[in-house]
C-alpha positions in Angstrom: 2.2 4.5 22.8 -1.2 5.7 21.9 -3.0 5.4 18.5 -5.6 7.3 16.7 -8.1 5.2 14.7 -10.1 7.1 12.1 -13.3 5.6 10.7 -14.2 7.1 7.3 -17.7 7.4 5.9 -19.7 9.0 3.2 -23.3 10.3 3.0 -24.5 6.8 2.0 -22.6 5.0 4.7 -23.4 7.5 7.6 -25.9 5.1 9.2 -23.3 2.4 9.4 -20.8 4.8 10.9 -23.2 5.9 13.6 -24.0 2.3 14.4 -20.4 1.4 14.6 -19.6 4.4 16.7 -22.4 3.4 19.1 -20.9 -0.1 19.5 -17.4 1.4 20.0 -18.7 3.5 23.0 -18.7 0.4 25.1 -15.6 -1.3 23.9 -12.9 -1.7 26.6 -10.1 -0.9 24.1 -11.4 2.6 23.5 -9.9 5.2 25.7 -11.7 8.2 24.2 -14.2 8.6 21.3 -13.9 11.8 19.2 -16.5 13.9 17.5 -18.5 12.7 14.5 -17.2 15.1 11.8 -19.7 16.1 9.1 -17.1 17.5 6.8 -13.4 16.7 6.1 -11.0 18.0 8.7 -7.2 18.1 8.8 -5.6 15.6 6.4 -8.7 13.5 6.2 -10.3 13.6 2.7 -13.8 12.7 3.9 -16.1 12.6 6.9 -14.8 10.6 9.8 -14.7 10.1 13.5 -11.8 9.0 15.6 -11.0 7.1 18.7 -8.0 6.8 20.9 -6.5 3.5 22.1 -3.2 2.2 23.4 -0.6 -0.2 22.2 -1.8 -3.0 24.5 -5.3 -2.9 23.3 -4.6 -2.1 19.6 -4.5 -5.8 18.4 -7.8 -6.7 19.9 -9.4 -3.5 18.6 -8.1 -4.1 15.1 -9.4 -7.6 15.1 -12.8 -6.4 16.3 -12.9 -3.6 13.7 -11.9 -6.0 10.9 -14.9 -8.1 11.8 -17.3 -5.3 12.4 -16.3 -2.2 10.3 -19.2 -2.8 7.8 -17.1 -2.0 4.8 -15.9 1.3 6.2 -12.3 2.3 5.6 -10.2 2.8 8.7 -6.9 4.6 9.2 -4.7 3.7 12.2 -1.7 5.7 13.2 0.5 6.3 16.2 0.3 9.5 18.2 3.8 10.8 17.7 5.5 14.2 17.3 5.8 13.9 13.5 2.3 14.1 12.1 3.5 13.5 8.5 5.3 10.3 9.5 2.4 9.2 11.6 0.0 9.5 8.7 2.3 8.0 6.1 5.1 5.5 7.0 3.6 4.6 10.4 0.0 4.4 9.2 -1.9 1.3 8.4 -5.4 0.7 6.9 -8.3 -1.6 7.1 -10.1 -1.5 3.8 -9.1 0.8 1.0 -6.3 3.4 1.7 -7.5 6.9 1.0 -5.4 9.8 -0.3 -4.7 12.1 2.6 -4.2 15.8 2.3 -0.6 15.6 3.6 0.3 19.2 2.5 -1.1 20.4 5.8 1.9 18.9 7.5 4.5 20.8 5.5 6.2 23.8 7.0 
C-alpha cells in the first residue's frame, strides 16, 4: 500500500517547509515529492506539499518526520479508492490535526 504525507505550512512557516522539503528530497523512504502548493488545494485547508511513500518505509519516515518536522503539522493517509475514508478514519496526524474540507468528497 502507498501513503500520501502532506506537510502543512503557513506564511510564517514557509522557510521551515522549504528546508524540510529539501531534506526530504534525499530521504530513501520518499518515492515521489509533490509540488509546493502556495494556496489551499483539494481538502487541505492551508498551503502544503506532499510526498509518496510505501507501507514498508512508512514507520521510518514517520519517526524521521516526528524528529525533524520543525513544528509543522503532517497528515498521513493511505492511497485508497475511498478518498473520504482515507482522509478521515484512515488518516493520522503528527502535530495538531486540521479541519479538512471534506465536502469535496461528497457526491
